[in-house]
N, C-alpha and C positions, 0 to 999 in steps of 0.2 A: 279469849286471849290465851295463847300458848304459854308454856313455861318460859320459853325464850323471850317472848314479848313481855311477860311479867318481870323477868330478870332485867331486861333493858329499861323498863319503866322504873324499877326500884333503883337501878344505878343512876338514872337521870335525876331522880328525886334526891338521892344522896349527894350528888355532885353539883347540883344547881347553884349552890352558893360558894363554890370553891373558885379560887383564882385559876387562871390559865396554867400557871406553873405548878400549882398543887395538882391539877388534873393531869398534867404531863407525868408527874412523879407517880401518881396513883395508877395511871394507865400502864406505865412501865412495870410497876410492882405486880400488876395483875398477870403479867407474862413471865416475870423473873422473880419467883419467890425465893426465899432463903438467900437474900442478897444483902451485902453490907452497904453502908453509905458510900464508901469509896468505890466499890464495884459498880454501884448504881451511877455514881458521878462519871466514871470512865465510860460506861455504856451510853450515857446521854451526852457526853462531851461538855459537861458542866463542872464547875469547881465543887469540891466536897462541901464547902461552906454553904453553897446554894442548895445543895441536897439536904444537908442536916436540918436547916431551918424548915424546909417544906415537910420533911418526914416528921419532925417534932409537932408541927401544926396538925398534920393528919393523924398522928397518934392521939393528940388531945381530943380530936373529934371522934375517936374510936374507929377510924377507917383503916388504920395500920396497926398490926399487932407485932410484938416482939416474938421472934421465932427462936430465941436463944443466942448463944455465942459460939463462934468458931473462928479459926484463922482466916483472915481476909486473904483472898487470892492475889490482891494487889500489893498490900503492905506486909503481909505475913504476920501482923499482930492480931491478937484476939479482939474481935469486934462483935457488936450486936448485929443480928440479921433480922430482916423484916419479911 
């Protein structure tokens, strides 16, 4: 098994019990790091409330980590990044 195969297998195991929406958010975060909830919501065409809940669930599972705070590119306010 190659490193890529091992990584794919580990990802499959970590995500097997996630909802489809949780998987969508996690997949997007894999490609867009250091993103705020609002930036993520806009990029996915979702409301921020829909994103916030999923990010919170993923954080509780240890799959999403806080990357600090910075000004949001959408709102201009200081926000947590993931």
